[in-house]
C-alpha positions in Angstrom: -3.8 -171.7 23.8 -5.1 -172.2 20.3 -2.5 -172.3 17.6 -3.7 -168.9 16.4 -3.6 -167.5 20.0 -0.1 -168.9 20.5 1.1 -167.2 17.2 -0.6 -164.0 18.3 1.2 -164.1 21.6 4.5 -164.7 19.9 3.8 -162.0 17.3 3.1 -159.6 20.2 6.6 -160.2 21.5 9.2 -158.2 19.6 12.4 -159.9 18.6 14.8 -160.0 21.5 12.0 -159.5 24.1 12.4 -161.2 27.4 9.3 -163.3 27.1 10.1 -164.3 23.6 13.6 -165.4 24.7 12.0 -167.5 27.5 9.7 -169.3 25.1 12.4 -169.9 22.6 14.5 -171.5 25.3 11.7 -173.5 26.7 10.3 -175.2 23.6 13.4 -177.3 22.6 14.2 -178.1 26.2 10.7 -179.6 26.6 11.3 -182.1 23.9 14.8 -182.9 25.2 13.4 -183.6 28.7 10.4 -185.6 27.3 12.7 -187.9 25.5 15.0 -188.5 28.5 12.8 -189.0 31.6 14.2 -190.1 34.9 12.2 -191.8 37.7 11.8 -190.4 41.2 15.1 -190.2 43.1 17.1 -190.6 39.9 16.8 -187.1 38.3 20.5 -186.4 38.2 20.8 -185.7 34.5 17.6 -183.7 34.4 18.7 -181.5 37.3 22.2 -181.0 35.8 20.7 -179.8 32.5 18.5 -177.3 34.2 21.1 -176.1 36.7 23.6 -175.5 33.9 21.1 -173.4 32.0 20.3 -171.3 35.1 24.0 -170.8 36.0 24.6 -169.5 32.5 21.9 -166.9 33.1 23.6 -165.7 36.3 21.6 -167.5 38.9 23.5 -168.8 42.0 22.9 -172.5 42.2 22.9 -174.7 45.3 22.7 -178.3 44.4 22.1 -181.7 46.1 19.1 -180.7 48.2 16.8 -183.5 48.9 18.7 -185.7 46.5 18.9 -184.3 43.0 17.1 -181.1 43.9 18.5 -177.6 43.7 17.7 -174.0 44.0 18.8 -171.2 41.7 18.7 -167.7 43.1 18.7 -164.4 41.3 19.1 -161.5 43.8 18.2 -158.2 42.1 18.3 -155.5 44.9 16.1 -154.9 47.9 12.6 -156.2 47.6 10.4 -159.2 48.1 11.3 -162.8 47.4 9.2 -165.0 45.2 9.7 -168.8 45.0 8.9 -170.7 41.8 8.9 -174.5 42.0 9.1 -177.3 39.4 9.1 -181.0 39.8 11.6 -183.2 38.0 10.6 -186.8 38.0 8.8 -189.0 35.5 6.6 -192.1 35.9 7.1 -195.9 35.3 4.9 -195.9 32.2 5.7 -197.1 28.8 4.9 -194.3 26.4 2.3 -194.9 23.7 1.9 -191.4 22.2 3.8 -192.0 18.9 5.5 -188.6 19.2 8.7 -188.1 17.3 10.3 -187.0 20.6 8.8 -189.9 22.7 10.7 -191.3 25.6 13.8 -193.2 24.7 13.9 -194.9 28.1 11.9 -198.1 28.2 9.1 -198.2 30.7 9.7 -194.6 31.8 7.6 -191.5 30.6 6.8 -188.0 31.5 3.1 -188.9 31.8 2.2 -186.1 34.3 3.5 -183.1 32.5 6.6 -182.5 34.6 8.6 -181.9 31.5 6.2 -179.1 30.6 6.5 -177.7 34.1 10.3 -177.7 33.8 10.3 -176.1 30.4 7.9 -173.3 31.4 9.8 -172.8 34.7 13.1 -172.5 32.7 11.5 -170.1 30.3 10.3 -167.9 33.2 13.8 -167.9 34.6 15.1 -166.7 31.2 12.4 -164.0 31.0 13.0 -162.7 34.5 16.8 -162.6 34.1 16.4 -160.8 30.7 14.3 -158.0 32.2 15.9 -157.6 35.6 16.1 -153.9 35.0 12.3 -153.7 35.4 12.0 -155.3 38.8 13.6 -155.5 42.3 13.8 -158.3 44.8 14.8 -162.0 44.6 13.5 -164.9 42.6 14.2 -168.4 43.8 13.8 -171.2 41.3 13.4 -174.5 43.2 13.8 -177.8 41.3 12.3 -180.7 43.3 12.8 -184.4 42.8 10.5 -187.2 43.8 7.1 -185.5 43.6 5.4 -188.6 42.3 6.3 -190.6 45.4 5.5 -187.7 47.7 8.9 -187.5 49.4 10.7 -184.7 47.4 9.4 -181.6 49.2 10.0 -183.1 52.7 13.5 -184.2 51.7 14.4 -180.7 50.5 12.9 -179.1 53.7 15.0 -181.5 55.8 18.0 -180.3 53.9 17.2 -176.7 55.0 16.2 -175.3 51.6 14.2 -172.5 53.1 17.0 -171.4 55.4 19.2 -170.7 52.3 17.0 -168.0 50.9 15.1 -164.9 52.2 11.6 -165.7 53.3 9.3 -165.7 50.2 6.2 -163.6 50.1 4.7 -166.3 48.0 5.4 -169.6 46.2 4.1 -170.5 42.8 3.9 -173.7 40.8 2.3 -175.0 37.6 0.5 -178.2 36.8 -0.8 -179.4 33.5 -4.5 -180.1 33.3 -5.6 -183.0 31.1 -9.2 -181.7 30.8 -8.6 -178.1 29.7 -7.6 -176.8 26.3 -4.1 -175.3 25.8 -4.4 -171.5 26.1 -6.4 -171.7 29.4 -5.4 -171.4 33.0 -7.3 -173.0 35.8 -7.7 -171.2 39.2 -9.1 -172.5 42.4 -9.1 -170.9 45.9 -8.7 -173.0 49.0 -8.3 -176.8 49.0 -7.1 -177.8 45.5 -5.5 -181.3 45.9 -6.0 -184.0 48.4 -4.2 -185.7 51.3 -2.4 -188.8 50.1 -1.7 -191.9 52.1 0.3 -194.8 50.7 -0.8 -198.1 52.3 1.0 -201.5 52.1 -0.7 -204.6 53.4 0.6 -208.1 53.5 -1.7 -211.0 54.3 -0.1 -214.3 55.5 -1.4 -217.8 54.9 -0.3 -221.4 55.0 0.9 -222.6 51.6 0.2 -225.9 50.0 -1.2 -227.7 47.0 -4.1 -226.1 45.2 -5.9 -229.4 45.0 -6.1 -229.6 48.8 -7.1 -226.1 49.8 -8.6 -227.4 53.1 -5.1 -228.1 54.2 -4.0 -224.5 53.6 -4.8 -221.0 54.7 -5.4 -219.1 51.4 -4.2 -215.5 51.6 -5.5 -214.8 48.1 -9.1 -215.4 49.4 -8.3 -213.2 52.4 -7.0 -210.5 50.2 -10.0 -210.7 47.8 -12.4 -210.2 50.7 -10.3 -207.2 51.9 -10.4 -205.6 48.5 -14.2 -205.8 48.5 -14.5 -204.8 52.1 -12.5 -201.6 51.8 -14.9 -200.1 49.3 -17.4 -199.7 52.2 -15.1 -197.3 54.0 -16.2 -194.6 51.5 -19.7 -195.9 50.4 -20.9 -196.8 53.9 -18.8 -195.1 56.5 -18.2 -191.5 55.2 -20.7 -188.8 54.4 -21.4 -188.5 50.7 -20.6 -184.8 51.1 -17.1 -185.4 52.3 -14.7 -186.5 49.5 -12.7 -189.7 50.0 -11.1 -192.3 47.8 -9.7 -195.8 48.5 -8.1 -197.6 45.6 -6.2 -200.9 45.5 -3.5 -200.2 42.9 -1.4 -203.4 43.2 -2.0 -207.0 44.4 0.7 -209.7 44.1 0.6 -213.3 45.4 1.4 -216.8 44.2 3.7 -218.3 41.6 1.8 -221.2 39.9 -1.6 -222.4 39.1 -1.8 -225.2 41.7 0.0 -223.7 44.6 -1.6 -221.8 47.5 0.9 -219.1 48.4 2.2 -218.2 51.8 1.5 -214.4 51.5 -0.2 -211.8 49.3 0.9 -208.2 49.1 -1.3 -205.2 48.3 -0.6 -201.5 47.7 -3.4 -199.0 48.2 -3.9 -195.2 48.0 -6.2 -193.4 50.3 -7.3 -189.8 49.5 -9.0 -187.2 51.7 -9.3 -183.5 52.4 -9.9 -183.3 56.2 -7.8 -184.7 59.0 -10.9 -186.4 60.4 -11.5 -188.3 57.2 -7.8 -189.1 56.8 -7.7 -190.7 60.2 -11.0 -192.5 59.7 -9.6 -194.1 56.5 -6.4 -195.1 58.2 -8.3 -196.7 61.1 -10.7 -198.4 58.8 -8.1 -199.9 56.6 -6.2 -201.3 59.6 -9.5 -202.6 61.2 -10.7 -204.4 58.0 -7.3 -205.9 57.3 -7.0 -207.4 60.8 -10.6 -208.6 60.6 -10.3 -210.3 57.3 -7.0 -212.0 58.4 -8.7 -213.3 61.6 -11.8 -214.4 59.7 -9.7 -216.3 57.2 -7.6 -218.1 59.9 -4.4 -216.3 59.0 -1.6 -217.7 61.2 -0.6 -214.1 62.2 -1.9 -210.6 61.8 -1.3 -208.7 58.6 1.7 -206.4 58.2 0.3 -202.9 57.6 2.4 -199.8 56.7 0.8 -196.4 56.2 3.0 -193.6 54.8 2.0 -190.0 54.5 2.5 -189.3 50.8 1.4 -185.7 50.8 -0.7 -183.3 52.7 -3.6 -181.5 51.0 -2.6 -178.6 48.7 -4.5 -175.4 49.8 -4.3 -172.4 47.5 -4.2 -169.1 49.4 -7.4 -167.3 48.6 -5.9 -163.8 48.8 -3.0 -164.7 46.6 -5.4 -166.2 44.0 -7.4 -163.0 43.9 -4.2 -161.0 43.6 -3.1 -163.0 40.6 -6.5 -163.4 38.8 -6.6 -159.9 37.2 -2.9 -160.2 36.2 -3.6 -163.4 34.3 -6.9 -162.2 32.9 -5.2 -159.1 31.5 -2.4 -161.2 29.9 -4.4 -164.0 28.4 -7.3 -164.2 25.9 -10.8 -163.5 27.0 -12.2 -166.5 28.9 -8.8 -168.1 29.2 -8.8 -167.9 33.0 -11.3 -170.5 34.2 -12.5 -171.9 37.6 -11.6 -175.5 38.2 -12.8 -178.1 40.7 -10.7 -179.5 43.4 -9.0 -182.8 42.6 -8.4 -186.0 44.5 -4.9 -186.1 43.1 -2.1 -185.3 45.4 0.9 -182.9 45.3 3.6 -182.0 47.9 4.1 -178.5 46.7 2.1 -177.0 49.5 4.6 -178.3 52.0 6.9 -175.3 51.4 4.3 -172.7 52.3 3.2 -174.6 55.4 6.8 -175.0 56.6 7.7 -171.4 55.9 4.5 -169.7 56.8 4.0 -168.0 53.4 1.1 -168.3 50.9 1.3 -170.5 47.9 -0.8 -171.1 44.7 -0.7 -174.0 42.2 -1.9 -172.9 38.8 -3.4 -175.3 36.3 -2.3 -175.0 32.7 -4.6 -176.4 30.0 -2.7 -179.1 28.0 -5.2 -180.5 25.5 -4.9 -179.6 21.8 -7.8 -177.1 21.1 -8.9 -179.1 18.1 -9.0 -182.3 20.1 -10.8 -180.6 22.9 -13.4 -179.1 20.5 -13.9 -182.5 18.8 -14.4 -184.4 22.0 -16.0 -181.7 24.2 -13.4 -182.8 26.8 -14.7 -186.3 27.0 -12.6 -189.5 26.7 -9.3 -187.6 26.8 -6.1 -189.3 28.1 -5.7 -188.5 31.7 -2.6 -187.7 33.6 -0.4 -190.8 34.1 -1.9 -192.3 30.9 0.5 -193.8 28.4 -1.2 -191.6 25.7 -0.9 -188.3 27.6 0.9 -185.7 25.5 0.5 -182.0 26.2 0.0 -179.6 23.3 3.3 -177.7 23.1 1.5 -174.4 22.9 0.8 -174.9 26.6 4.5 -174.2 27.2 4.1 -170.6 25.9 1.2 -170.1 28.4 3.2 -171.6 31.2 6.1 -169.2 30.6 3.7 -166.3 30.4 1.8 -167.2 33.5 4.9 -167.8 35.7 6.6 -164.7 34.5 3.6 -162.4 34.9 2.7 -163.8 38.3 6.3 -163.4 39.6 6.5 -159.8 38.3 3.2 -158.9 40.0 4.7 -160.0 43.3 8.1 -158.3 42.9 8.8 -154.6 43.0 
């Protein structure tokens, strides 16, 4: 939203209006959350702050689901149930935005916009509670921990979160978009975000003096060959028309200049969209790790662990088309835009898969319109970057989008 559009939106909301109250609640909470981020699995204070606000609005809160997660339910007569989800966790990133409300927690930052998701989600909860005379049904506000590590949704599902509420007709979530200007909303039907596999590999060697490498088995050399070899899984083993990514994000081994270490540990992420490609990457990573270890005379096979971080997020096409005219009518001309699918991952889709109901993740543009115009969208800080800081006008759009979408699905 441009600053002018944001002001126009607020000006169109009479004093005391439900949407205006939602936005007024969301803005300061955003800064409060941004300054006090909590890592995955540690979101106790974040959850407590949001749960207290929702209880004060009359929502029935059930806490300690999947860890710090909770649901807040507002039943408002007979009618459909709509689920709105937010994620709670931050990232292990040292903030470098220079904002007056920057993180006060060393090495921890909301670098993926979860603070904006929470604020918009809270604002929608306020708006829906304020105008409950105008709709019938049940709204479920689900606050999920540990999205960044891909375990939060599955943990909440194991704790029976869906059994505690009526079956939703739809689930909705927001995500900030680091390549769209504030004031815009990105829509995509079908596959939207990728499968995510977290892969840990440890290569073993025989340690010794760096001056006598022939008397050792060097796991650093083995690991280096493996890092190069895994690039061929995408470039030489997969069709160029089938998206896939393999990235080595961490490599650790050794303690001193002249010591050959006994082991080297690597962490990788593998991204895909189809089950076939996912399995091919898993097989290829295992095959190449074993081959490089054997070729390097490792004393034993590598230790390999592959964890399912998240399944692909698939936006229900019919639900997208149902929401499109709603959003188009509420936002400025040209604000609703088509976006491409991403190789990033999200576990939001797990709820719809488990419960058998459609879901849609909506992208909310987060870049200052002035910055976007000056850069034409190039060279902007990405999600997870230390410099990523959403334009706060995006909060207003987030509240508007969630509220309008929920109302369109209720009676």
